[in-house]
VMD Tcl script that draws the C-alpha trace (Angstrom):
set ca {
  {-0.03 -0.06 0.07}
  {1.38 3.31 -1.09}
  {1.94 6.01 1.58}
  {0.49 9.38 1.25}
  {3.39 11.82 0.66}
  {1.59 14.82 2.24}
  {0.82 12.66 5.35}
  {4.30 11.59 5.50}
  {5.64 15.30 5.33}
  {2.97 16.55 8.04}
  {4.50 13.78 10.42}
  {7.89 14.41 9.73}
  {7.32 18.16 10.52}
  {5.46 17.25 13.84}
  {8.43 15.21 14.86}
  {11.00 17.68 13.99}
  {9.10 20.34 15.74}
  {8.92 18.10 19.04}
  {12.72 17.44 18.77}
  {13.37 21.26 18.22}
  {11.14 22.13 21.27}
  {12.75 19.62 23.31}
  {16.10 21.01 22.31}
  {15.26 24.41 23.18}
  {13.53 23.16 26.55}
  {16.86 21.29 27.40}
  {18.99 24.06 26.62}
  {16.78 26.39 28.65}
  {16.89 24.08 31.58}
  {20.68 23.75 31.33}
  {21.03 27.49 31.30}
  {18.71 27.98 34.42}
  {20.85 25.31 36.22}
  {24.16 26.97 35.14}
  {22.60 30.27 36.44}
  {21.42 28.78 39.67}
  {24.87 27.21 39.99}
  {26.69 30.19 39.40}
  {24.34 31.93 41.86}
  {24.77 29.42 44.53}
  {28.54 29.63 44.13}
  {28.40 33.37 44.34}
  {26.29 33.03 47.64}
  {28.48 30.19 48.94}
  {31.55 32.36 48.39}
  {30.36 35.82 49.07}
  {27.57 34.81 51.83}
  {25.48 37.90 50.83}
  {22.02 38.07 49.26}
  {20.84 41.63 48.21}
  {23.41 43.05 50.48}
  {22.35 40.94 53.64}
  {24.88 38.77 55.29}
  {23.62 35.28 55.33}
  {26.02 34.23 58.16}
  {25.12 37.18 60.12}
  {21.49 36.18 59.66}
  {22.07 32.50 60.68}
  {23.99 33.83 63.79}
  {21.21 35.98 64.67}
  {18.73 33.19 64.72}
  {20.86 31.29 67.31}
  {22.06 34.56 69.24}
  {20.22 36.16 72.07}
  {20.93 39.68 73.12}
  {20.51 40.55 76.79}
  {20.50 43.86 78.80}
  {22.97 43.83 81.64}
  {21.09 46.27 84.23}
  {23.31 48.78 85.89}
  {23.35 48.81 89.59}
  {21.87 52.02 90.89}
  {24.50 53.82 93.03}
  {24.22 53.89 96.79}
  {23.58 56.96 98.89}
  {25.66 57.01 102.01}
  {25.65 59.14 105.32}
  {28.89 60.82 106.45}
  {30.16 57.78 108.39}
  {29.73 55.65 105.12}
  {26.54 53.93 106.25}
  {24.13 53.19 103.31}
  {20.93 55.31 103.36}
  {19.57 54.35 99.97}
  {20.54 50.88 98.27}
  {19.67 48.53 95.41}
  {17.75 45.54 96.55}
  {15.07 43.31 94.67}
  {11.34 42.64 95.58}
  {9.29 39.88 94.30}
  {5.67 39.03 93.04}
  {4.35 35.74 93.62}
  {2.24 33.79 91.09}
  {0.41 30.43 90.58}
  {0.39 28.45 87.39}
  {-2.96 26.77 86.72}
  {-2.33 25.17 83.27}
  {-2.01 21.58 83.65}
  {-0.02 21.23 80.53}
  {2.84 22.69 82.14}
  {5.33 19.86 83.29}
  {9.20 19.64 83.45}
  {11.15 17.53 81.20}
  {11.03 14.78 83.57}
  {7.13 14.97 83.70}
  {6.87 16.60 87.15}
  {3.94 19.13 87.25}
  {4.79 22.77 87.20}
  {1.23 23.97 88.07}
  {-0.60 24.01 91.37}
  {-1.69 20.55 92.47}
  {-2.68 21.36 95.99}
  {-4.84 24.48 96.11}
  {-5.79 23.96 99.91}
  {-2.04 23.83 100.82}
  {-1.15 26.80 98.66}
  {-4.06 28.81 100.23}
  {-3.09 27.79 103.89}
  {0.67 28.88 103.19}
  {0.11 32.00 101.27}
  {-2.60 33.28 103.68}
  {0.15 33.25 106.57}
  {2.89 34.87 104.27}
  {0.60 37.49 102.47}
  {-1.60 38.19 105.49}
  {-4.60 37.13 103.10}
  {-7.80 35.24 104.01}
  {-7.32 31.62 102.96}
  {-10.64 31.51 101.15}
  {-9.89 34.57 99.34}
  {-6.84 33.09 97.80}
  {-8.77 29.92 96.94}
  {-11.28 31.91 95.10}
  {-8.19 33.48 93.34}
  {-6.95 29.74 92.40}
  {-10.11 28.73 91.03}
  {-11.29 31.26 88.45}
  {-14.35 31.00 86.28}
  {-12.27 30.87 83.22}
  {-11.07 27.32 83.15}
  {-8.44 28.15 80.51}
  {-6.72 30.61 82.83}
  {-2.88 30.04 82.54}
  {-1.67 31.71 85.97}
  {-3.01 34.03 88.47}
  {-1.42 36.72 90.90}
  {-2.76 37.80 94.34}
  {-3.06 41.44 94.06}
  {-1.05 44.13 95.95}
  {-0.64 41.68 98.89}
  {1.35 39.42 96.65}
  {3.71 42.24 95.12}
  {6.69 43.96 96.71}
  {7.54 40.92 98.82}
  {10.95 40.86 100.63}
  {13.50 38.32 100.23}
  {12.38 36.68 103.71}
  {8.62 36.38 102.56}
  {9.90 34.77 99.40}
  {12.00 32.28 101.31}
  {9.22 31.40 103.72}
  {7.01 30.58 100.72}
  {9.62 28.63 98.95}
  {10.44 26.49 101.95}
  {6.97 24.95 101.61}
  {7.69 23.61 98.31}
  {4.50 24.35 96.58}
  {3.88 23.11 93.02}
  {3.00 25.63 90.76}
  {3.89 28.67 92.79}
  {6.90 30.99 91.64}
  {7.97 34.43 91.67}
  {9.11 37.36 89.49}
  {11.78 39.80 90.37}
  {11.69 43.57 90.35}
  {14.59 46.11 91.00}
  {13.68 48.14 94.09}
  {15.22 50.65 96.44}
  {16.05 49.89 100.13}
  {16.22 52.67 102.59}
  {17.46 50.83 105.74}
  {16.97 53.90 108.12}
  {13.15 54.39 107.24}
  {12.70 58.12 108.40}
  {16.12 59.78 107.72}
  {16.02 63.07 106.24}
  {13.60 61.57 103.81}
  {12.71 64.63 101.76}
  {16.12 65.49 101.22}
  {17.29 62.03 100.29}
  {14.07 61.37 98.22}
  {13.09 58.29 96.65}
  {13.37 56.16 93.52}
  {10.74 53.79 92.28}
  {10.56 51.44 89.44}
  {9.20 53.25 86.28}
  {8.31 52.06 82.86}
  {10.29 53.92 80.11}
  {9.16 54.96 76.52}
  {10.66 51.81 75.10}
  {8.72 49.43 77.48}
  {11.69 48.64 79.72}
  {11.51 49.33 83.62}
  {14.23 51.37 85.46}
  {14.46 52.91 88.94}
  {13.95 56.61 88.54}
  {14.54 59.10 91.15}
  {11.26 61.01 92.22}
  {12.39 63.58 94.89}
  {15.52 64.91 96.52}
  {19.01 63.71 96.03}
  {17.65 60.76 94.07}
  {16.05 62.90 91.72}
  {18.89 65.48 91.57}
  {21.72 62.90 91.00}
  {19.46 60.31 88.79}
  {21.74 60.46 85.89}
  {24.74 59.76 87.91}
  {23.18 57.08 90.31}
  {21.35 55.23 87.32}
  {24.59 54.34 85.53}
  {24.37 52.91 81.96}
  {23.00 49.51 81.16}
  {25.21 47.00 79.22}
  {24.52 44.44 76.58}
  {25.62 40.71 76.31}
  {25.07 38.13 73.69}
  {24.56 34.48 74.32}
  {24.67 31.91 71.38}
  {22.12 28.94 71.37}
  {21.98 25.64 69.25}
  {19.04 24.75 67.32}
  {17.29 23.24 70.37}
  {17.68 26.34 72.37}
  {20.47 25.23 74.52}
  {23.21 27.73 75.50}
  {26.49 27.03 73.71}
  {29.57 26.67 76.05}
  {31.81 29.78 76.18}
  {29.64 31.75 73.83}
  {28.75 34.45 76.12}
  {30.48 37.95 75.46}
  {29.82 41.39 76.29}
  {28.73 43.77 73.61}
  {28.71 46.66 75.67}
  {30.04 47.00 79.24}
  {27.71 47.98 82.05}
  {28.71 50.98 84.11}
  {27.03 50.74 87.35}
  {25.88 54.16 88.88}
  {27.95 56.51 90.88}
  {27.77 56.27 94.52}
  {26.80 59.53 96.71}
  {28.24 60.32 100.01}
  {26.23 63.03 101.96}
  {27.32 65.20 104.77}
  {24.55 64.11 107.05}
  {25.98 62.93 110.55}
  {24.11 59.63 111.32}
  {24.08 60.22 115.14}
  {22.73 63.91 114.87}
  {20.33 63.01 112.22}
  {18.78 60.12 114.17}
  {18.71 62.28 117.40}
  {17.09 65.07 115.39}
  {14.42 62.78 113.79}
  {13.63 61.23 117.30}
  {13.37 64.83 119.01}
  {11.30 66.09 116.16}
  {9.01 63.23 116.18}
  {8.17 63.72 119.95}
  {7.67 67.39 119.38}
  {5.43 66.87 116.41}
  {3.28 64.35 118.18}
  {2.88 66.80 121.09}
  {2.08 70.08 119.44}
  {0.49 68.73 116.30}
  {1.55 71.67 114.00}
  {0.90 71.86 110.40}
  {4.45 71.46 109.81}
  {8.00 71.59 111.38}
  {11.67 71.94 110.08}
  {15.01 71.71 111.52}
  {18.41 71.98 110.18}
  {22.07 72.25 111.45}
  {24.91 73.48 109.69}
  {28.85 73.32 110.43}
  {29.57 77.01 110.25}
  {33.20 76.59 109.24}
  {32.62 74.59 106.23}
  {28.77 75.09 105.42}
  {28.24 71.25 105.57}
  {24.60 70.38 106.37}
  {25.05 67.88 109.44}
  {21.34 67.10 109.97}
  {18.03 68.20 108.42}
  {14.45 66.96 108.56}
  {10.96 68.11 108.41}
  {7.33 67.02 109.86}
  {5.00 65.79 108.17}
  {7.67 63.33 106.81}
  {7.50 59.74 105.38}
  {9.15 56.60 105.73}
  {10.99 55.87 102.51}
  {11.26 52.07 103.06}
  {7.46 51.74 102.64}
  {6.39 55.39 101.72}
  {4.16 55.77 104.56}
  {3.20 59.61 105.07}
  {4.43 60.65 101.60}
  {1.00 61.96 100.69}
  {0.98 64.11 103.95}
  {3.60 66.35 102.59}
  {5.22 66.43 99.12}
  {7.29 69.47 99.42}
  {10.68 69.87 100.63}
  {10.21 72.38 103.13}
  {13.95 73.12 103.17}
  {13.82 74.86 99.92}
  {10.42 74.77 98.18}
  {7.89 76.58 100.30}
  {8.72 80.30 101.16}
  {7.14 81.89 104.26}
  {7.40 85.03 106.18}
  {10.23 84.43 108.68}
  {9.14 86.95 111.31}
  {11.45 88.10 114.00}
  {14.53 85.88 112.91}
  {14.86 88.62 110.09}
  {15.72 91.25 112.86}
  {19.22 89.94 112.90}
  {19.49 90.96 109.36}
  {18.16 94.45 109.70}
  {20.25 94.82 112.95}
  {23.35 93.63 110.95}
  {22.53 96.12 107.97}
  {22.23 98.98 110.36}
  {25.41 98.49 112.13}
  {27.47 97.63 108.91}
  {26.00 100.79 107.09}
  {27.16 102.90 109.97}
  {23.61 103.92 111.36}
  {23.10 101.99 114.48}
  {23.39 103.84 117.78}
  {22.47 101.22 120.39}
  {22.10 103.63 123.26}
  {19.82 105.96 121.50}
  {16.28 105.77 122.72}
  {12.82 105.43 121.07}
  {9.18 105.11 122.14}
  {8.26 101.56 122.01}
  {4.53 99.95 121.60}
  {3.48 101.75 118.33}
  {5.26 103.59 115.46}
  {3.20 105.49 112.84}
  {4.41 105.41 109.14}
  {2.12 107.49 107.05}
  {-1.40 106.18 107.72}
  {-0.30 102.86 108.94}
  {0.74 101.63 112.40}
  {3.72 99.20 113.33}
  {2.82 97.50 116.55}
  {5.11 95.66 118.80}
  {3.94 92.02 119.97}
  {3.42 93.72 123.25}
  {1.03 96.74 122.14}
  {1.50 98.58 125.35}
  {5.27 98.64 124.73}
  {7.89 98.89 127.49}
  {8.05 102.75 127.52}
  {11.11 104.71 126.22}
  {13.99 102.29 125.63}
  {17.39 102.02 123.98}
  {17.53 100.22 120.55}
  {19.98 97.60 121.98}
  {17.04 96.65 124.48}
  {14.48 96.74 121.82}
  {16.55 93.94 119.77}
  {16.61 92.25 123.15}
  {12.89 92.45 123.61}
  {12.16 91.72 119.92}
  {10.58 95.12 119.17}
  {9.16 95.53 115.76}
  {9.28 99.34 116.40}
  {12.86 99.34 116.91}
  {13.60 97.39 113.74}
  {11.11 99.88 111.70}
  {13.15 102.89 113.16}
  {16.52 101.15 111.96}
  {14.94 100.74 108.50}
  {13.95 104.29 108.19}
  {17.13 105.44 109.61}
  {19.40 103.66 106.99}
  {16.95 104.24 104.12}
  {14.97 101.57 101.95}
  {17.56 101.56 99.31}
  {20.44 100.66 101.74}
  {18.16 97.83 103.34}
  {17.19 96.54 100.27}
  {20.92 96.25 99.11}
  {21.54 94.41 102.22}
  {18.64 92.01 101.48}
  {19.94 91.16 98.44}
  {23.55 90.86 99.55}
  {22.45 88.24 102.14}
  {21.13 86.20 99.37}
  {17.41 86.67 99.85}
  {14.92 86.62 96.81}
  {17.21 84.33 94.86}
  {17.86 80.66 94.85}
  {20.89 79.27 96.97}
  {21.49 76.70 93.97}
  {21.39 74.07 96.51}
  {20.70 71.60 93.69}
  {17.53 70.07 95.42}
  {14.47 69.96 93.18}
  {11.99 72.99 93.10}
  {14.00 75.25 94.99}
  {12.13 78.60 95.38}
  {13.48 82.39 95.40}
  {11.14 84.02 97.73}
  {9.28 87.24 97.24}
  {8.97 90.72 98.88}
  {6.51 93.76 98.97}
  {8.68 96.87 98.95}
  {7.04 99.75 97.20}
  {5.43 101.62 100.16}
  {7.25 102.88 103.24}
  {5.08 100.68 105.32}
  {6.13 97.68 103.35}
  {9.78 98.53 103.56}
  {9.52 98.96 107.34}
  {7.42 95.55 107.86}
  {10.45 93.61 105.98}
  {12.71 94.75 108.89}
  {10.91 92.57 111.19}
  {10.20 89.65 108.69}
  {6.77 90.59 107.30}
  {6.20 91.20 103.54}
  {9.01 89.00 102.53}
  {9.30 85.35 102.04}
  {12.37 82.97 102.56}
  {13.23 79.37 102.75}
  {15.11 77.80 105.63}
  {18.08 77.24 103.14}
  {18.15 80.97 102.51}
  {18.06 81.96 106.11}
  {20.55 79.58 107.06}
  {23.01 80.78 104.41}
  {22.34 84.43 105.41}
  {23.07 83.44 109.10}
  {26.55 81.81 108.33}
  {27.74 85.63 107.65}
  {27.11 86.37 111.18}
  {28.65 83.14 112.57}
  {31.54 83.09 110.15}
  {32.79 86.96 110.54}
  {30.98 88.21 107.74}
  {31.79 85.36 105.03}
  {28.54 83.89 103.79}
  {28.91 80.01 103.08}
  {26.80 78.13 100.85}
  {25.19 75.23 102.72}
  {25.89 71.99 101.06}
  {24.97 68.44 101.65}
  {27.12 66.25 99.16}
  {30.50 65.38 100.35}
  {31.58 63.48 97.45}
  {30.51 61.36 94.46}
  {32.56 58.21 93.62}
  {32.55 56.22 90.18}
  {32.29 52.59 91.77}
  {33.91 51.41 88.49}
  {37.13 53.14 88.75}
  {36.88 54.19 92.60}
  {37.50 57.56 91.07}
  {36.17 60.91 92.93}
  {33.97 62.57 89.98}
  {32.69 65.47 92.38}
  {33.78 66.81 95.70}
  {31.66 69.29 97.87}
  {33.83 71.92 99.44}
  {33.47 75.16 101.55}
  {32.35 78.03 99.27}
  {32.02 81.68 99.98}
  {29.12 83.03 98.16}
  {29.28 86.65 99.64}
  {30.74 89.01 102.07}
  {27.52 91.03 103.15}
  {28.97 92.40 106.32}
  {32.32 92.99 108.06}
  {33.94 90.80 110.65}
  {33.41 93.67 113.28}
  {29.76 93.83 112.30}
  {29.25 90.14 112.77}
  {30.81 90.00 115.96}
  {28.53 92.80 117.31}
  {25.40 91.14 116.09}
  {26.54 87.82 117.87}
  {26.89 89.88 120.97}
  {23.36 91.25 120.70}
  {22.20 87.68 119.87}
  {24.04 86.47 123.07}
  {22.38 89.30 125.12}
  {19.06 88.15 123.68}
  {19.67 84.90 125.55}
  {21.26 86.25 128.69}
  {19.82 89.45 129.73}
  {17.51 89.32 132.33}
  {14.76 90.81 129.95}
  {15.95 88.81 126.82}
  {13.57 86.74 125.11}
  {15.86 83.94 124.29}
  {16.58 82.68 127.75}
  {15.08 79.33 127.41}
  {17.86 78.26 124.81}
  {20.83 78.39 127.41}
  {23.18 75.29 127.41}
  {25.32 74.62 130.45}
  {28.86 75.20 129.71}
  {28.41 77.29 126.50}
  {27.41 80.85 125.38}
  {24.60 80.57 123.10}
  {23.73 83.47 120.49}
  {20.16 83.14 119.36}
  {17.15 84.81 117.88}
  {13.29 83.57 118.09}
  {10.51 84.55 115.86}
  {6.88 84.50 116.08}
  {5.46 85.46 112.49}
  {1.87 85.81 111.85}
  {0.64 83.58 109.08}
  {-1.44 84.86 106.06}
  {-4.61 83.03 105.74}
  {-6.64 82.21 102.40}
  {-8.24 85.53 102.58}
  {-4.84 87.25 102.17}
  {-5.11 88.73 105.80}
  {-2.96 87.90 108.68}
  {-4.61 85.32 111.12}
  {-4.90 85.47 115.04}
  {-4.11 82.99 117.70}
  {-1.21 80.71 118.60}
  {-2.38 78.06 115.93}
  {-1.88 80.96 113.39}
  {1.72 81.58 114.05}
  {5.00 80.28 112.52}
  {7.24 80.00 115.73}
  {11.05 79.59 115.26}
  {14.53 79.84 116.72}
  {17.80 80.09 115.13}
  {21.07 79.90 117.25}
  {24.67 79.22 117.16}
  {27.29 77.90 119.58}
  {29.73 78.77 120.91}
  {28.75 82.52 120.62}
  {32.13 84.05 120.47}
  {33.47 81.58 117.71}
  {30.44 79.67 116.61}
  {31.02 76.05 115.19}
  {27.31 74.97 114.88}
  {24.22 76.85 113.48}
  {20.65 75.26 114.22}
  {17.25 76.52 113.11}
  {13.96 75.01 114.36}
  {10.37 76.07 113.05}
  {7.02 75.02 114.37}
  {4.39 76.16 111.94}
  {0.70 76.73 113.49}
  {0.55 74.32 116.41}
  {-2.62 72.90 117.45}
  {-1.30 72.40 121.12}
  {1.05 74.09 123.38}
  {0.60 72.07 126.62}
  {2.22 72.77 129.87}
  {5.30 75.07 128.48}
  {5.33 78.06 126.27}
  {6.37 77.37 122.78}
  {10.02 78.59 122.99}
  {10.63 75.87 125.83}
  {9.24 73.10 123.48}
  {11.38 74.42 120.75}
  {14.37 73.86 123.12}
  {13.42 70.38 123.34}
  {14.76 69.98 119.79}
  {17.50 72.69 119.62}
  {19.31 71.94 123.06}
  {19.76 68.17 122.82}
  {20.87 68.20 119.29}
  {23.09 71.18 119.80}
  {24.73 69.84 122.92}
  {25.51 66.43 121.32}
  {27.16 68.05 118.16}
  {29.22 70.19 120.55}
  {30.11 67.10 122.60}
  {31.14 64.89 119.65}
  {33.38 67.73 118.53}
  {36.93 67.47 120.27}
  {37.42 71.17 119.93}
  {34.20 72.21 121.55}
  {33.64 69.14 123.98}
  {33.59 69.90 127.63}
  {35.73 67.82 129.87}
  {33.66 65.18 131.71}
  {30.44 66.33 130.32}
  {30.59 64.57 126.94}
  {27.11 62.83 126.33}
  {28.95 60.73 123.53}
  {31.97 58.28 123.62}
  {34.22 56.56 121.10}
  {33.45 52.72 120.62}
  {36.39 50.65 121.21}
  {37.77 47.66 119.62}
  {35.72 44.66 120.93}
  {36.27 42.16 118.15}
  {38.53 39.31 119.44}
  {38.06 39.99 122.96}
  {36.10 37.51 125.19}
  {32.46 38.27 125.73}
  {32.78 38.78 129.41}
  {35.73 41.43 128.72}
  {33.75 43.04 126.02}
  {30.59 43.50 128.28}
  {32.56 44.94 131.03}
  {34.38 47.55 128.53}
  {30.95 48.71 127.22}
  {29.45 48.88 130.72}
  {32.37 51.07 131.97}
  {31.57 53.53 128.97}
  {28.03 54.08 130.25}
  {26.99 51.94 127.22}
  {24.64 48.98 127.07}
  {25.80 45.69 125.68}
  {23.59 43.44 123.58}
  {25.28 39.85 123.09}
  {23.89 37.93 119.92}
  {24.85 34.26 119.82}
  {26.20 31.74 122.30}
  {30.18 32.25 121.46}
  {32.81 32.90 124.03}
  {34.55 35.54 121.75}
  {33.24 38.67 119.97}
  {33.36 38.34 116.12}
  {31.70 41.37 115.11}
  {30.49 44.61 116.69}
  {28.18 47.44 115.92}
  {28.70 50.40 115.84}
  {32.59 49.73 114.50}
  {35.57 50.52 116.32}
  {36.25 54.50 116.50}
  {32.72 55.44 115.83}
  {31.15 57.69 118.42}
  {27.85 56.98 120.12}
  {25.73 58.57 122.58}
  {26.12 57.29 126.12}
  {23.56 54.98 127.42}
  {23.13 53.57 123.83}
  {23.19 49.98 122.85}
  {26.45 48.24 121.61}
  {25.78 45.03 119.69}
  {28.20 42.08 120.07}
  {28.10 39.03 117.81}
  {29.59 35.85 119.23}
  {29.02 32.66 117.39}
  {26.22 31.63 114.73}
  {23.61 30.16 117.14}
  {21.54 33.26 116.97}
  {18.35 33.99 118.83}
  {15.82 36.97 118.40}
  {16.26 39.79 121.01}
  {13.45 41.55 122.78}
  {13.29 44.87 120.88}
  {10.67 46.51 123.04}
  {11.60 50.14 123.41}
  {14.42 50.14 120.94}
  {14.80 52.98 118.38}
  {15.10 52.49 114.67}
  {18.80 52.66 114.70}
  {19.19 49.96 117.27}
  {16.72 47.58 115.11}
  {18.80 48.16 112.18}
  {22.04 47.63 113.94}
  {20.84 44.26 115.20}
  {19.69 43.48 111.70}
  {22.96 44.39 110.28}
  {24.90 41.91 112.41}
  {22.53 39.03 112.14}
  {21.35 39.53 108.48}
  {17.59 39.89 109.68}
  {15.31 41.03 107.01}
  {13.38 43.95 108.66}
  {9.75 45.42 107.78}
  {8.86 48.38 109.67}
  {5.83 50.55 110.26}
  {5.38 53.85 112.31}
  {7.99 55.82 114.08}
  {9.54 56.36 117.55}
  {10.28 53.32 119.55}
  {9.42 49.59 119.15}
  {6.01 48.54 120.50}
  {5.73 45.12 119.01}
  {7.79 42.39 116.76}
  {6.28 39.58 114.81}
  {9.17 37.29 116.01}
  {9.04 36.45 119.69}
  {12.55 37.23 121.85}
  {14.28 33.89 122.12}
  {13.33 32.40 118.60}
  {16.17 31.02 116.82}
  {17.06 33.17 113.54}
  {19.22 32.99 110.72}
  {20.35 35.28 107.75}
  {17.39 36.10 105.63}
  {14.84 35.56 108.41}
  {12.01 38.19 108.21}
  {10.63 40.14 111.00}
  {7.98 42.86 111.04}
  {8.61 45.73 113.81}
  {6.13 48.36 114.79}
  {7.15 51.46 116.19}
  {5.08 54.29 117.92}
}
mol new
graphics top color blue
foreach p $ca { graphics top sphere $p radius 0.5 }
foreach p [lrange $ca 0 end-1] q [lrange $ca 1 end] { graphics top cylinder $p $q radius 0.2 }
display resetview
C-alpha cells in the first residue's frame, strides 16, 4: 500500500518540531541550572544576598541579646553607712495550666490548692478563702493568677518562707527596688526612687524627689549588653557569652549628714510633732566653718522604706515652700544698720506703736516697754525698733543688704523645686515691715545661708550636703563638695557685734531667748513668732496661726554649729510656752554636736563616747568595757568571743546607747521593746535579719518573739510608736 506523501511530510514536520522544542527546553533548563549554580557558588563564596549577610542572619537566629542592668548607686551618710541602696522585691504567682510539666514529667502547676491557700494566707496576710477563690477562676483556661497588692513587693524573707513550703506551681518574678534601711532619715532631702516604665517599655528605677532625683543620671549608670549563642534546640553554647557593651554601674553619693545627729534630730522632732500637732516643722544644723549640712528634717515626713506618710507632705520644706520668717529677720536688719554706720544702740525710742504714713507698726506687746534703747529693743524683739532702724538707714540701703544676704534668689542648693522668695517693698510701711520679717518670704536654706555670715565673721557660706560622688567602676572621685564663700555682706566687726546682741538676747534678764541656754556654753540666738497669712490674704490670729522659730549658734564667740527650728501653726501648746518646746529639739541636738567635737567638748561632760575595739576579746571582757563606758551591751549568739560589733571601732555613739556584740552563729531573736529604729537596724546588720517596719518612734511590737532561733534572711515585722 502506497503511503500518502502529504501525510508523511506532516508527520515528519511534527516530529521535527517536537525535537526542536525539546532541544530548546533542554537548553533552557541547562541555562537555568547553570545560572542557579553560578548564583549558589556566588552566595557560597560571598555569603550575601541583596546586601544581607547570610552568616550574620544565621547567627542571629541562634544569638540572644540581653541587657545587663546597671546597679543604681548607693547614697551614704557621712560615716559611710548606706541611706539608700539597691535591692530586689518579688511578686508571687501561681500557674494553673495543667499542661505545664518539667522535662521529667513533674507538674509545674498548682496540684494542692488547699495547701497553697494555707501557706500564702500566712505569708501574705490574706484570707485563705480569698486565695482559694483566686486559685479557682471562672475561666477554666486561665494560665496563671496573681494575688493583688498583697502578693507584690515581697521581701526576700517572705519569698524564702513561701519557697520552704515547696508548693508546686507557685513561683516569683523579680523587680528591682530601692531599700532605705533607716526608714525616716532626712527623707525629703534624700528622696526616693521607684520602678518606672520607660518609653521603650523597659522598667528602670527613677528618682522622684531629693538627691535621688537630683543625681538620677549619675546614680542610674548605663546598662550593658551581652550576647549568648544557642544551638538549634535552644541550649546555650559553652563559652559563647560575650559582652557587646560593658555595664557602667551608677555613681555612689556620699552626703554630709552625721548619722548620730540626724537620728537624734528625727527622734526629738517626732516627739515634738506628736505633742504640738503643728501644720509642719523644719529643723536644720550646719557646720559654720564649712557650710556642711550635718542634719536636716521636716514634719510631716515619710518612711522611705514603705512610703508611709508621703501623701501628707510632698514639698521639701527646706527649699520649696517660702514663708514670712518673722523676728528671725531682725538679726539681718540689725546687721545692716550696724554695717551701714547707722546703728546707735544707746539711743532711745518710744516702744509699743509707731506710725508710718497712715499705717501703724505695733510691737508684739502693744503697750510697749516705754522709752527704751535700740539695743534693749532688739533683746525684747521689738518691731518698732526695727522699723526705726530701717527708716534711719533708708529703703535703698536696706534693700541692698537684703540682696547681699542672698534673699530673693535661689541658693542653688541643687535640690529640686527650690524657690526664690518674694517681697513687697513699694510703700514705706512695706519697707519697714520687711525689717521685722513681714512682707518678705524666705526658705530655711536661704535663712541659714544668710546667718552663716553672722556666724563666720562676715563670710557667707553656701550650705551643702554632698561630700563626694564616687565612680565605683574606677573608685575615682568625680565630684567633691567644698567650703564655698558666696558673699561678704557684712564686715567681721559687724558680725561680732550682732553675735553679742544675739547673746544678750539669751542672757539679759529681760532677753526673749533665755530658754535656749546650754550649760557650759554661751549661746547666741534669735527667736521668731510670725503671723501666718490666711487664704483671704489677711494675717490670722491666735497661737495656732503663727510660725514659731529659733535660730542659734554655739559657742557664741566663735560659732561652730548653727541650728534652726520652726514650728508652724501648732494646734496644742501644753504645759510649757512654745520656746521651751522648741528647745526640746534645739538643746539636745546642739549639745550632742558640741560634745562630739573634740574642739568644743567639755571635759567630763560629753554625752557621747568613742566605741573601742571589741572584736577578738572575750564576751565577758567586752561587756565589762562597754558597761564601763556607760553603754549597754547586747550579745548576739552563744560564742565565747566577739566576732563582730556594731557600731564599729572608732565610731562615736551617745552614752547609754546599745552596743551589739556578735559571738558565734547560734542566733536568737532579741526583745526589741523600746528600741529605736537605729537599734533595730544595727541588730539586723549583724544578724542578716530582714526587717520590715511601720510607724516611728520606739518599738512597741515585733512579729518574732524573743528567744526564737533566727538565721540570715529571716524576716521580722517591727512596729514603732
